[in-house]
N, C-alpha and C positions, 0 to 999 in steps of 0.2 A: 911261272907255271901257268899254262892256259886253262881255261875252264874245261875244255875237252880232255886235256891230259889229267886234270884232277879227277875226273869221273872215270878215267880208264884204270884207276887204281894202280898206278905205278909207272906208266910210260916206259922208260928204259930201266927202271929199277928191277932187281931180281924178283921173280915171282915164285910163289910156292907151286909145287907140282899139282897137277889136276887132282882134286880130291875125289876119292872113290871109296865107297863103303864106309866103314867106321872111321877111316882116317879123316873123313869130312869134318868130324867133330872137333878136330884140332887144326884144320887147315883153312876153314872157312870163316870169314869175318863175322857172319851172322851168329855162328856158334860161340865165337869168342866174346861177342857182345853179351850173349846169354850168360856165359860163365862169369864174366866180370860183374855184370849187373846183379845176378842172383847171388854171387859170392858176397858182394857188398851188403845185400839185403839180409842174408843169413848171418853174417858177422854182426851186423847192426842188431839183429834180434838176439843173438847170444849175449851181447853186452847188455841189452835191455832186460833180458830174462835174469841176468845176474845182478840187476839193480843199478846198472851203469848205463852209459850211452857212448856213441861215437861222436858226440858233439865236438869233442876236443879236436878231432882231425878234420871235421867238416866246417872249418873256420871260413868266414867271409867278413869283409870289413863292415863295421857297424855304422850307424848314422853319425854324420859329422857335419858341423857348420863352419869350422875353421881348421886351418892346417895344424894348429896345435893339438887338437883332438885327434886328428888323423895320425900325427906323429906319435902321440902317446899310445894309440891303438897298436901300431906296428912295433913299437918298442916293447910292448907287453906281450905280443903274440907272434913275434917273428919266428920263434921256434916251431910254432904250430904250422905256419906257412911252409917252412922248410920241410917239415915232416910230411905235410900233405903233398908237396911236390915230389918228394922221394917215393911216396906210395903210388901216386899216379904214374910216375916215370917207370917204376918197376913193373906194375901190372900191365901197362900199355906196351912197354918194351918187350916183355915176355911174349905177349900175344903177337906183336908184329914180327918178332924174330921167328916164331913158329910158322907164321904165314909167309916167310921168305924175304922180309925186308931187312935193311941194314940198320941195326941198332945204333951204330956209330954215327949215322946220319940223322936218325930220329931224335936222339937225345939233345943235341945242340938246338935243333929246330924247336923241340918241345919246350926248351928253356925260354926261348923267345915267346912262344905262345902263352906259356904260363905267366911270365912277367907282365906281358901286355894285358892278359886276362885280369890280373890283380888291379891294374890301372883302370880297366873297364868297370870292375866291381866298385872301385873307389868312386868313380864318376856317378855310378848308380846309387851309391850310399849317401851322396851329398844331399842335405836336407832340402835343397831347391831343385833336385833332379826331376821330380815329378812335375814341377811347374813348367819345365822346359822339355818334358817328355823324353828325358835321357834314360830310358830303360836299358839295362846292360845288353840284352840281345840286339837291340837296334843299334846301340853304340858300337858293338862288336862288328856288326855287318858294315856299317858306314866306314868305320876306321879301317877295316880290312880292305874295302873297296878303294879307299883313298891311297893306301899303301901300294896295293896291287897296280892301280892304274896311273898313279903319279910318280911313284918311286921305283917299285919293282924289287924283287928279292932274288938272291942266287938260286939256281935251280936245285942245288943239293939240299935245300931246305924243304923241298917238295914232300919228302918222306913224312914230315911232321904234320902236314895239312890233311889229315885223314878225316875228311868231312863225314863220310858215311859211317865210319867206325865210331866216331864220337856221338853222332846222333842216334845210332842204333843202341849203344850202351845207355844213352840218356833215356831212350824210350822204354827200355827194360826197367830202369829206375822209376820212370813215370808210372808204370804199372803199380809199383809199391806205394805210390801216393794216391792211388785211386782204388780203394777197396770196393768190391761190388756192393757193399752196404750203402755206399754213397748213392748208388742208383736207386735203392729203395727209398732213401731219404729224399731224393730228388722228386720222386713221385711221377705218375704217368704223364702229367702235363709237360714237364721239362723234357722227358724222353721223347714224347710224341713230337713236340715242336722241333727239337734238335734233329730227330730222324727225318722228319718231313723236309726240312730245309736242306739237310745234307743230301738227300736223294735228289731233290729237285735241282739244286745247284750243280751237282755232278752231271746230271743228264743234260742240263742246258749247256754247260760248257763243252761237254763231250760232243753233242750233236752240232753245236755252233762251229766247233773246230773242224769236225769231219766235213761239214758242208763247205767250209772254206778250203778244203783240200789238204788239210794237215794230216800227217800220219796218225792213225788211230791210237798208237802207243803214246804219242805226244799228247793227243786229245785226252786220254785217260789220265795221264800224269797231271795235266793242267786241271782236270776236273777234280782230282783228289786234293790238289793244293788249295782249291777254292772251297771244297765241300767238307773236308775233314779237319786235318790238323796242320794246315800250312806246309811248312818245310818237311815235317815228319811224314805227313801223308804223301807228299810228292815223292819222297825217296822210297817209301814202302811200295807204292804202286809202280814206280818206275822199275823196281826190281821184279815185281810180280808179273808184269807184262813184257819183260825183256826189252825195255826202252833203250834207245841209243844213249850214249854217254852224255850227249849235249841236251837231252830232253829234260832231265831233272833240274839243271841250272836255269833253263828257260822258265820252268814253272816256279822255281824258287824266286826268281827275279820278279815275276808277276805278283807273287804273294807279298814280297817285301814292299813293292811299290804301293799296292793297294792297302796294305796294313798301315803304312805310314799315313796315307791319305785319310783312312778311317779313324785314326787317332784324333784327328781334328774335326772331321766331318760329323761323326756320330754324336759326340758331346755338344757340338755347336747346334745341331738341329734339335737335340733333346732339350737344350736350354731354351731355344726359341719357342718350343712347344710346352715348356714347363712340365716335362714328364716326371712322374714319380721316379725316385732313384732306382727302385726295384724294377720298374718297367723298362727304364733306360738300360739297366744292367743286363736284362734279358735280351733286349734288342742288340746291344753291343756284343753279347755272347753269341748271338745268332749270326751276326753280320761281320764280325772281325775275322781276320784270316791268320792271326798269330796270337798265341797265348800272352806273350809279353806286351804286345801292342794293345791287345784287348784289355788287359789288366790296367794298363796305364790310362786308357780311355775311361774305363769303369771307375777307377779311383778318382780321376780328375772331376768327373761329373758327380760322383757320390759325395765329394767334399762340399758340393753346393747345397746339399739337402739341409733344410732348416736355416741356411745362411742367406739364401736368395729368396725373396718373396715369391710365393707361388710354387716353389719346388719342395715337395714333401718327401719324406723318407730320410734314411741315414746312409752313411758310407757303407755300413755293413750290409744293408739291403742291396745296394748296387753290386758289391763284390760277391755276395752270396748268389744272387741271380745270375751274374756273369759266370761264376764258377760252375753252377749247375748246367748252364747252357753250353759253354765252350769246353771247359776242362773235362766235364763228365759226359754231357750229352753228345758232343760232336767228336771228341777225341777217342771215344770207345769204338768209333767206326773204323779206326785204322786197321785192325785185324780183320774185320768183316769185309771191307773193300778189298784188302790185299788177297784174301782167300777167294772171293768171287771173281776178281779180275784175273787171278792166276788160272782159274778154271776156264774162263772165257778165252783167254789168250792161247792156252794150250789145246783146247778142244774145238775152237771155232776159227780163230784168226790164222793159226799156223799149220792147219791140217791141209795137205794137198789132196787133190782128187785121187781116190783109190787108196788113200792112206788113212789108217785108223789112229785116233789120238792115243797117246801113251799116258796112262794114269801116273806113271812114275815121273813124268815131266812136270806134272802139277806140283808134286812134292819138291822136285829139284828147283822149280821156279819160285815156290812160295817163300816169302821172306821169313826165315826161321826166327829172327829176333822178335817177331810178334808173339811167338810161343813164350819167350821170356817175359814179355809184357803181361801175358795172361797169367803165367805162373806166379809172377811177383804180386799181381793183384789178388790171386787166390790165397797166397801166403798171408798177405796183409788182411784179407777178409777173415781168415780163420782167427788171426790174432785179434782183430777188431770185434769179432763176434763174442768175445769173452768180456767185453766192456759195454757199459751203457754209452749213449752218445756223449753225455756230459763227461764221463771218465775218459772216453776216447780223446775228446778235445783237451782235457786237462792233463792226462798222463801220457797216452800213446803218441799223440801228435807232437808234443815238444821233445820227447825223449827218444822216440823211434822214427816217426815219419819226418819230422823236421830236419834231422841230419841227413837222411836219405835225399830229401828234397834239395838240400843245399848242394850235395854232391851231384845230383841230377843237373842243377843249374850250372855247375862248373862244366860238366860234359857238354851242355848246350852252348855255353859260351865258347868252349873250344871249337865246337862245330860252326857256330855263326861267324866267328872270327876267321876260321878256315875257309868258309864259303866266300867271305869278302876277299880274302887273299887269293882265291882261285877264280874270281870273276873278272872277265875282260869285257868291257862294254863294247869294244869294236867287234868282238865275236858274236855277242848277243844281238847286236844291231844287224848282223848279216842274216839273221833268221827272218827278218822282215817284221811287218806289223800284224800279221794274222794271229799269232799267239796272244798279242795284247788285246785285240778286238774280241777274240773268242772268250778270253778270261773276263774281259770287261762286261760282256753280255751276261755272264753268270753273276758278276758283281751286282749289276742292276736288279736282276731278278731276286737275288739273295737279300739285298737291302730292303726292297719293297715288300717281299713276302715276310721277312723277319719283322718289319715294322707293323704290318697288318696283324700278325699273330701276337706280337708283344703288346701292342697298344690298343687293340680292339678285341680280338677273339679271347685272349687270356689275360687281359689287363687286370681284372680283379684278382686273379691268382698271383700275379707278380707284385701287385701293390700291397697285398696282405701276407706275403710270404715272410716267414720268420725263421731265424736260425734254429736248428735242432738243439735242444737242451738235455 
């Protein structure tokens, strides 16, 4: 399957009829992502309210250092993995069937995706994985690309590589792990810094790309990939502006490339300058382009706190600052950018002389799964408001948020692996070097601005930041 075909959502596959009116709620991928994501959140809450948890079904491999431990884990929990596979296969299969895809082709393909995803999780759970930066999302991408470009797979498996569906469902679940109360705990400094860098980076990439003659829809998709939430942001904005099917993969490739570079670059420079771990965590959160890659960088540098002469702070300082900057401060821009760009695209870019913009087109274009992200966050905010920060961390997080986060990670792994499986280097190379240079321009500005804000303007804030208790 080529990259272009992957983003055409079906190629020669049977398609659902054009959704109109209320039928859109059951025929559109965005709405199914909402139903699945919110359904998981509601079920998780019902178990939690009853004094239980869905932790049993949200199984992932635990830390291991030898194959004996790994074997023991699967011997003890194989039933949970089978049950989880069945649940994923049923809910995804029902959704795809409703959208007009062949379940008979999806299920065998999904078996392959799920089994390889377990292997990817196993690699990430190795106790030396962080030392080699073997974070599951990055492993999934690289492994998928290797299979796609060196081996290849039968075309009938295409039905299972539902890149957008997996990421949209994961984004809805992401909302449940980001209650609005986190924004209050983050404070105005984190929100201001994240917002400033997000806006500046987007504008720099956008204007650089358009000056180079690139389609403004591609320019907007590239800008979102660098400014917001990497892969998630690129997909959301691509849908909002009506981008061509090859635009999102181009942006995702840029995100992946620079995310990998920053895993090594940011901690290396931070160590050379002996930055406080909290300050470095904020800089990494400001300048990394993917959550998994950023977490790996923040964790690797945080481990140096108190261990290397001249580096103050702790691992928690680094992780907390990174979380506030990237996961809270920048990721919340997904919905905002999607809404703004949907309005701009439909009222400015696509209106012909003498033609009035159609307000309904904004709604049609707006990525509906963002609504699910907001609703999930609101639900979790209402729940979290009943607890103190300490009780939230002690009770709500492990019993309710933790399992949802685990299932969100599964959805993201399905997505990243599918991205790799649908990426063809020869097709991306055909787009030329302009997207790379436009994105790189934003990278340079992002890194420098983030460094100034983290190490100079707000250095005291990040070096004295403490976890809420």
